[in-house]
N, C-alpha and C positions, 0 to 999 in steps of 0.2 A: 429588517434585522436591526433591532434596537441597539445591539452592541456595536454596529458599524457607525451609528450616529453618535453614540457616547462610548467610544472605545476605552477599554481599561488602560491603566497607566502603562502596563507592559507594551501594549500596542503603540502607544504614543512614543515610547522610548525606541522601539524598533524603527519607527518612521523618522525619528530625529537623526539617526546615524545609519542609513540603509547600507552603505558600502561595507559596514562592519557586521552585517547581520545576514542570517541564512533563512530562507523560506523553503520549507519542506512539506510536500503534499502527497497524499495518496491520490489515486486516480479514480477507480470505480466507486461510485457513490459519493465521491468528493468533487473532483473536477468534472467527471463524466457521469451522467445519470445511469442508474442501474437499468439494464435492458434484459430482455428474455434470453437472448443468445449473446454470450460474452464477446463473440467475434464482431458483433454489430456496434459495440460501444464506440463513442466518439466524443471528444471534448467540443462543446459548442464554440462557434467562431468568436462570439462575444467574450467568452472566458479565455480562449486562446490569445486573443488580442491583448487582454489585460495582463495575462501571464508574461507575454513578451515584454510589455512595459515594465513589469515588476523585475524581470530578469536583467533589464538594462540599468536598473537603479540599485538593486541589492547585490551584496557580495557573492552570494551563492543561491541559486534556485535549483532544487532537485525534486523529481517525482520518485517516490518510494512506494513500490507496488509489489503485489504478488505475481504480476505478469512478468514474462520475460522482458528484458530491457529493450530489445529491438521492437517487440510488439508494443511496448509502452510508448516508445517514441513515435511509432506510426499513429497511435490513437491521439496523442497530444499534438503532434504535428509541429514540434519546435526542435530544431537540431542544435541549438546553442545552450541548452541546459543539460544537467546531469540526470541520468536515470539509474536508479538502484532497483534491480529486478529480482524476481524469485525470493522475495522477503529478505533481501540482503545477500543472496547468493551470487548476484551478478552486479557489475557496474559498467555503464556505458558513459564515458566522459563527455563533456560538452564538445560537440563537433567531432567526436570520435567515430571510428568505423569498426572497431574491434571490441567485442564484449569481453570483459575480464570475468571469468567464472571461478568461483571458489573451488580450490583443488579437491577438497573432500566431496563436494557436491558432484563434481565431474566423475570421481571414482565410483560413486554409487549409482550413476546414471543407468548402467546396464541392468543392475539388479532391480531398480525401481520399475523400469520399463518391462522387464520380464514378469514381475508380479502383476502389473497392470494388464498384461496380455493374458495371463491365466484367468483373471476374474472378469475380463470383458467378454462380450459375445452376445448371443441371442437374447438372454434375459435382460441385460441392460438396454439392448436395442428395443426390446418390447416396451420397457418402461420409459423409453425416450431419454435416457441418461446420456449426456454428452461428455466425451472424454477429451481432455486437453493435455497434450504432452508439452511440458515446459522445460525439458532438458534437466534432468535431475529430480524433478517433481512432476507427478501426474495428478491432474485434477479431474474430478467427476462432478459435473454440474447437473442439478435436477430442477432448477428454476423453469417453470412453464411445462413440466412433465404432466401428462394427462392425469396421473394419480401421484401427486407429490408425496403423500405419506408413504405409499408403497415403495416409491423410489428411495426415500430416505431410509426405510427399514432395511432394504437390501444393501444400501451403502453402509449402514451400521454393521451389518454382517461382514462386509468387505473390510471395514476398518479393523474389526477384531482379527480377521485373518492376517492383515498386514502387521499388526502388533505381534502376533504369534510368529511371524517370519522375521522379526527383529527390525522392522521398519517403524517409522514414526507417522502419525496422522495428525491432521489439523482440520478443524471444522470452521468454515466461514459462512457467509451469507448464501445459503443453499448451494454449498460446494464442499466436497470432501477432497482434501489433498493427501496423497501418499508421498511421504518424504523420506529421505535417508535419516538415520539417527545421528545427525551432526548438528552442531550449534549454529543455526542461522536464525536471524530475527531482524526485524526492522530496527529494533533498539541497538543491536550490535552494529548494524550498518551505519546508522547516523552517528553513533559514537565514534566510528572510524572517520567519518566525514568531518566531524567537528573537533577531533582530538588535538589538532595542531595549535589551538588556542588563538588563532587569528580572528575568530569571530567573537564579538562581545554579546551578541544576542541571537536567538533563533526562535522560530515559530514552526510548529508541526500541526498539520490539519489532517484528520482521518475519521473514518466512519465504522471501523470493524475491530474485531478482537485483536488482530495482529498490530493494530496501531497503539494498543495499550503499552506494549513494550517501548515504543518510540516515546510516549509520554514519560514513562519512568526514566528513560535514559536522559531526556532533557532535564528532568528534575535533578538527577544525579550530577550532571555536568554543572548545573547551577550551584549545587551544594559543594562541589569541588572547586568552585570559583573559576572553572574553565569558561563558563558563561556567566554573564552578569544578569541577563534577562532570558527567560524561557517561557514561552506562551504555548499552551496545549489547547487546541481547539477541536472539539468533537462536532461531527456533522450529524444532526438529529434526523431520525427517520423512524418508521414503524418497526424496523429491524435493528435499530441501533442497540448494541449490547449495553446493559445497565452499567457494567464495570467501566466502560469507556466514558460514559456520561459522568460517572462519579469521579473519575480522575481528571476531567477537563477543567481548565480555568474558565472557559467560556464555550458556548455552543452556538451553532448557526443552523438554519433550517435548510437542509438539502443542498444540492449543487448551486441553486440560486443564491443561497446564503453565502456560499464560498465565493461566488462571483462578487457579491457585495463586499466581502472581506478583502478581496484583492483590490477593489476600488478604494477601500479605506487605507490600504497600505500605500497607495499613491497620493 
């Protein structure tokens, strides 16, 4: 990773005053390699060890993910950092045992689950589409399905049905999420994390469409002088969305590149 050897000026400034800076990272495709079954994801031990060292030096370290917060902490395996789950709908504080869930997300949980139950069944089983209930959001994964195009076509039909029911949909890397029609995003979540003004700089690292909101929020916080430094890092892959790459200040190659970036922070 050339950028780890000759880091941009913003990275140098983050390293110069780590106690006043925040390090915010996505998990799947960023800290953890993408795997066929989402439940099998795990952050490699070498990456986890580096992240522990970063958390000891920097003012805030948080994983910001589409997974539930408790599931995220299981995958990362570090209890002393923050976890923002369900794209900003949940927060698990460092060392915490209780997940704080957005009130609107909780109110819509029953309706989202009821819709998912009506569209699940034999056809999705035949297509080997896997369902993930994330409390307030239900995800349908088709990575590794025997006929991925057929699975995607069926999920496109389901997405249209969800919209007609007044629900929201989001497409990720071979995953469709059925969501409530409420304002949740990684950008809103990190805005709340950093709004106090106690951090002078922040870095966000991500690999998917939902991470674009986080990039935009960091830039807005810098424009508002809430942050003096904001570094947006995209994780490059064959599936990386062009919009994310276009918004990034720098890119790294896959989770190995993220591990090198963590080394550079130290």
